C-alpha positions as CSV (number, residue, x, y, z in Angstrom):
1,X,123.4,54.6,87.4
2,X,123.7,58.3,87.7
3,X,126.0,60.6,85.7
4,X,126.9,63.8,87.4
5,X,127.8,66.6,85.1
6,X,130.3,69.3,85.7
7,X,129.0,72.7,86.9
8,X,130.2,74.3,83.7
9,X,128.8,71.6,81.4
10,X,127.1,73.1,78.3
11,X,123.7,72.3,77.0
12,X,125.3,70.6,74.0
13,X,127.4,68.4,76.3
14,X,124.3,67.4,78.3
15,X,122.3,66.6,75.2
16,X,125.2,64.5,73.9
17,X,125.3,62.5,77.2
18,X,121.5,61.9,76.9
19,X,121.8,60.8,73.3
20,X,124.6,58.4,74.2
21,X,122.6,56.8,77.0
22,X,119.6,56.3,74.8
23,X,121.7,54.8,72.1
24,X,122.7,52.1,74.6
25,X,119.1,51.3,75.2
26,X,118.6,53.1,78.5
27,X,116.1,55.7,79.7
28,X,117.6,59.0,80.5
29,X,116.0,61.0,83.4
30,X,117.4,64.4,84.1
31,X,117.4,66.1,87.5
32,X,118.6,69.7,87.5
33,X,119.7,71.0,90.9
34,X,121.0,74.4,91.9
35,X,124.6,73.3,91.5
36,X,124.7,70.1,89.6
37,X,122.8,68.4,86.8
38,X,122.3,64.6,87.3
39,X,121.3,62.2,84.5
40,X,119.9,58.9,85.6
41,X,120.5,56.0,83.2
42,X,117.7,53.5,84.0
43,X,118.2,50.0,82.7
44,X,120.5,47.0,83.1
45,X,123.6,48.7,84.6
46,X,125.8,45.7,83.5
47,X,125.6,47.0,79.9
48,X,127.3,50.2,81.0
49,X,130.2,48.6,82.8
50,X,132.5,48.7,79.7
51,X,131.4,52.1,78.4
52,X,133.8,54.9,79.5
53,X,131.1,57.5,80.3
54,X,133.6,59.6,82.3
55,X,135.5,60.2,79.1
56,X,132.6,62.2,77.7
57,X,133.1,66.0,77.8
58,X,131.1,67.6,80.6
59,X,130.9,64.4,82.8
60,X,132.3,64.8,86.2
61,X,131.7,61.3,87.6
62,X,129.6,58.2,87.2
63,X,128.0,56.5,90.2
64,X,125.9,53.4,90.6
65,X,122.5,53.6,92.3
66,X,122.4,50.5,94.5
67,X,118.8,50.9,95.6
68,X,116.1,49.2,93.4
69,X,114.1,52.5,93.4
70,X,116.2,54.7,91.1
71,X,114.2,57.8,90.4
72,X,112.8,58.1,93.9
73,X,116.2,57.7,95.5
74,X,118.0,60.6,97.1
75,X,121.1,59.4,95.2
76,X,119.4,60.5,92.0
77,X,118.2,63.8,93.4
78,X,120.0,65.1,96.5
79,X,117.7,68.1,96.8
80,X,114.1,67.8,98.1
81,X,111.4,67.8,95.6
82,X,108.7,70.4,96.0
83,X,105.4,69.6,94.4
84,X,103.6,72.8,93.4
85,X,99.9,73.2,92.7
86,X,99.1,76.7,91.6
87,X,100.2,79.0,94.5
88,X,100.5,76.1,96.9
89,X,103.3,73.7,97.5
90,X,104.1,70.5,99.3
91,X,107.6,69.9,100.4
92,X,108.8,73.5,101.1
93,X,109.1,75.4,104.4
94,X,105.4,75.7,104.9
95,X,103.7,72.5,106.1
96,X,100.8,71.7,103.8
97,X,97.4,71.0,105.5
98,X,94.9,68.9,103.5
99,X,91.6,69.0,105.3
100,X,88.0,68.1,104.7
101,X,85.5,65.2,104.9
102,X,86.3,61.6,104.2
103,X,83.5,61.5,101.6
104,X,81.7,64.2,99.7
105,X,78.1,64.0,100.8
106,X,76.4,67.1,99.4
107,X,77.3,70.5,98.0
108,X,76.1,72.6,101.0
109,X,77.9,70.6,103.6
110,X,81.1,70.4,101.6
111,X,81.3,74.2,101.0
112,X,80.6,74.8,104.6
113,X,83.5,72.5,105.7
114,X,85.8,73.9,103.0
115,X,85.2,77.5,104.2
116,X,85.8,76.5,107.8
117,X,89.1,74.6,107.2
118,X,90.4,77.5,105.0
119,X,89.6,80.0,107.7
120,X,91.6,77.9,110.1
121,X,94.6,77.8,107.8
122,X,94.3,74.7,105.6
123,X,95.6,75.2,102.1
124,X,94.1,72.1,100.4
125,X,90.7,70.5,100.4
126,X,90.3,66.7,100.6
127,X,87.1,64.7,99.9
128,X,86.3,61.3,98.4
129,X,84.0,61.2,95.4
130,X,84.9,57.5,94.7
131,X,85.1,55.6,98.0
132,X,86.8,52.2,98.4
133,X,84.9,50.5,101.3
134,X,85.4,47.2,103.0
135,X,81.6,46.4,102.7
136,X,79.9,46.5,99.3
137,X,76.8,47.8,101.1
138,X,78.5,50.9,102.5
139,X,78.3,54.4,100.9
140,X,80.5,54.2,97.8
141,X,80.6,57.9,97.0
142,X,78.8,60.3,94.6
143,X,81.3,59.8,91.8
144,X,81.1,62.6,89.1
145,X,78.5,64.5,91.0
146,X,80.8,64.6,94.0
147,X,83.7,65.8,91.8
148,X,81.5,68.7,90.6
149,X,80.8,69.6,94.2
150,X,84.5,69.6,94.9
151,X,85.1,71.8,91.9
152,X,82.4,74.2,93.2
153,X,84.0,74.3,96.7
154,X,87.4,75.1,95.0
155,X,85.8,77.9,93.1
156,X,84.3,79.4,96.3
157,X,87.4,79.0,98.5
158,X,90.4,78.8,96.2
159,X,91.5,75.5,97.9
160,X,93.1,72.9,95.5
161,X,91.4,69.5,95.5
162,X,92.8,66.2,96.6
163,X,90.6,63.2,95.8
164,X,91.1,59.4,95.2
165,X,91.2,57.5,92.0
166,X,90.5,53.8,92.2
167,X,90.2,52.6,88.6
168,X,92.2,53.3,85.4
169,X,88.8,54.0,83.7
170,X,88.2,57.0,86.0
171,X,91.6,58.7,85.7
172,X,90.7,61.1,82.9
173,X,87.4,62.0,84.6
174,X,89.0,62.7,88.0
175,X,91.9,64.6,86.5
176,X,89.4,66.9,84.8
177,X,88.3,68.1,88.2
178,X,91.0,67.3,90.8
179,X,94.4,69.1,91.4
180,X,96.0,66.1,93.1
181,X,95.1,62.4,92.5
182,X,95.3,60.1,95.5
183,X,96.2,56.4,95.3
184,X,94.7,54.8,98.3
185,X,96.3,52.2,100.6
186,X,94.4,49.4,99.0
187,X,95.7,50.3,95.5
188,X,99.4,51.0,96.4
189,X,100.4,47.8,94.5
190,X,97.9,48.1,91.7
191,X,100.7,48.3,89.2
192,X,98.4,48.9,86.2
193,X,96.9,51.9,88.0
194,X,100.3,53.2,89.0
195,X,101.5,53.0,85.4
196,X,98.5,54.9,84.1
197,X,98.8,57.7,86.6
198,X,102.4,57.9,85.7
199,X,101.3,59.2,82.4
200,X,99.0,61.8,84.0
201,X,100.1,65.4,84.3
202,X,98.6,65.9,87.8
203,X,100.5,65.3,91.1
204,X,99.9,61.9,92.7
205,X,99.5,61.4,96.4
206,X,100.5,57.8,97.1
207,X,99.4,56.2,100.4
208,X,101.3,53.5,102.0
209,X,99.7,50.0,101.7
210,X,98.2,48.4,104.7
211,X,101.1,46.0,105.3
212,X,103.7,47.5,102.9
213,X,107.4,48.0,103.8
214,X,109.0,51.3,103.1
215,X,110.9,49.7,100.2
216,X,107.7,48.3,98.7
217,X,106.1,51.7,99.0
218,X,109.0,53.4,97.2
219,X,109.0,50.8,94.5
220,X,105.3,51.8,93.9
221,X,106.4,55.4,93.7
222,X,109.0,54.3,91.2
223,X,106.3,52.9,88.9
224,X,104.6,56.3,88.7
225,X,107.9,58.1,88.2
226,X,109.1,55.7,85.5
227,X,106.0,56.6,83.5
228,X,107.2,60.3,83.5
229,X,105.3,61.8,86.4
230,X,107.8,63.1,88.9
231,X,105.3,64.9,91.1
232,X,104.7,62.1,93.7
233,X,103.8,62.7,97.3
234,X,104.2,59.9,99.8
235,X,101.5,59.6,102.6
236,X,102.0,57.5,105.7
237,X,98.6,56.5,107.0
238,X,99.3,53.7,109.4
239,X,100.0,50.0,108.8
240,X,98.3,46.9,110.1
241,X,100.0,45.3,113.1
242,X,98.7,43.0,115.9
243,X,97.7,46.1,117.9
244,X,93.9,46.7,118.1
245,X,93.7,49.8,120.3
246,X,93.8,52.0,117.1
247,X,92.5,51.5,113.6
248,X,96.1,51.1,112.3
249,X,99.6,51.7,113.8
250,X,101.0,55.1,112.7
251,X,104.6,54.6,111.7
252,X,106.0,58.0,112.4
253,X,109.6,56.6,112.2
254,X,108.9,56.3,108.4
255,X,109.1,60.1,108.1
256,X,112.8,60.5,109.0
257,X,113.6,57.2,107.4
258,X,112.1,58.4,104.1
259,X,113.8,61.8,104.4
260,X,117.1,59.9,104.2
261,X,116.1,57.6,101.4
262,X,114.1,59.7,99.1
263,X,113.8,63.3,97.9
264,X,110.0,63.0,97.6
265,X,107.8,65.0,100.0
266,X,106.2,63.0,102.9
267,X,102.9,63.7,104.4
268,X,101.0,62.0,107.3
269,X,97.3,61.0,107.6
270,X,96.7,60.7,111.4
271,X,93.0,60.4,110.9
272,X,93.0,57.0,109.1
273,X,95.9,55.9,111.2
274,X,94.3,56.1,114.6
275,X,90.6,56.0,113.7
276,X,89.5,58.0,116.7
277,X,89.0,61.8,116.6
278,X,90.5,62.4,120.1
279,X,93.8,60.8,119.1
280,X,94.2,62.8,115.8
281,X,95.5,65.9,117.4
282,X,98.4,64.4,119.4
283,X,99.6,62.3,116.4
284,X,99.3,65.3,114.0
285,X,101.5,67.3,116.3
286,X,104.0,64.4,116.6
287,X,104.1,64.2,112.8
288,X,105.0,67.9,112.5
289,X,107.8,67.3,115.1
290,X,109.0,64.3,113.1
291,X,109.5,66.4,110.0
292,X,106.4,65.7,107.9
293,X,105.8,68.0,104.9
294,X,102.1,67.9,105.3
295,X,99.1,66.5,107.1
296,X,95.8,65.0,105.9
297,X,93.1,65.6,108.5
298,X,89.4,64.7,108.3
299,X,87.0,67.4,109.3
300,X,83.2,67.2,109.4
301,X,80.6,69.6,110.8
302,X,78.5,66.8,112.2
303,X,80.6,63.7,112.6
304,X,77.8,61.6,114.1
305,X,75.8,61.9,110.9
306,X,78.8,61.4,108.6
307,X,78.3,58.8,105.9
308,X,82.0,57.7,106.2
309,X,84.5,57.7,109.1
310,X,82.7,60.1,111.3
311,X,84.5,58.6,114.4
312,X,87.8,59.9,113.2
313,X,86.7,63.3,112.0
314,X,87.4,66.6,113.9
315,X,84.7,69.2,114.2
316,X,85.8,72.6,112.7
317,X,86.3,74.1,116.1
318,X,88.6,71.3,117.2
319,X,90.5,71.6,113.8
320,X,91.1,75.3,114.3
321,X,92.4,74.6,117.8
322,X,94.7,72.0,116.5
323,X,96.0,74.4,113.8
324,X,96.8,76.9,116.5
325,X,98.6,74.3,118.7
326,X,100.7,73.1,115.8
327,X,102.1,76.4,114.8
328,X,104.7,76.7,117.6
329,X,105.7,73.1,117.0
330,X,106.3,73.8,113.4
331,X,108.4,76.9,114.3
332,X,110.5,74.8,116.6
333,X,111.6,72.6,113.8
334,X,112.1,75.4,111.3
335,X,108.8,75.1,109.5
336,X,105.6,77.1,109.4
337,X,101.9,76.5,109.1
């Protein structure tokens, strides 16, 4: 249930509403917009049916949230959420570009790639230090050494870091180095992990599960937000269907659907979706046209020697060309790159 306060509601009135909600056994989540303050009462709404909340001074109206995802719902927060990381943002007018190798392999190569993507216009650096792989014999990542290399690349370029966390035991370590923690597709419904990153103070990039519906995806975001972390970024990276021409099936319709359902920023990872470098550019451009707030693009200086996902990685020259080609598309939909 959401309680909409009057525009002239005082701080004392707002605090009184919050105190009242908590006294009834509910969690109170406050969303302050430019014109209205909304307080979400999270719990069994049946217990509020007989409580005359609209009689409380400062309350304008009380509305039920019919969707199972309360905090992620646009009913709770009509305005778009913008996640800020230092001077950069995801969800604003500028489309965020998160680029870099699938896996951190060595310091020299990582810094080289980081400098090239920054020169092309990227504003975040991606790279996996802990790698979830289908085969137990595949490269699993450099772990803390890789995190140190990422931190060094950030120091040299100024690009904030996005990297994946796979285990609750690694959250504190990764948060020590990373600016944004990524929850991969395989862990989208790892609810223990979601609860723990909900307590983290770093933004969370939540990838859609391999076969997850949009509702299931948003419920996973709700787990994180219910823990207190409101800085959640949704990432569409393709879902598993019967089609085998591409690695996954990129569901670009999810972007406008999510824009209607949630206030959270939505980014797209065309690299993992299509799995082929020559298909990344057209799908990246389509994602911009569809209204994505950002893109995750894999870039590698020598893809044929990459330890992970070289077949879907763009070379720096191709990445720069893509950036140039996306700018007029962004401008056409009122955005910029």
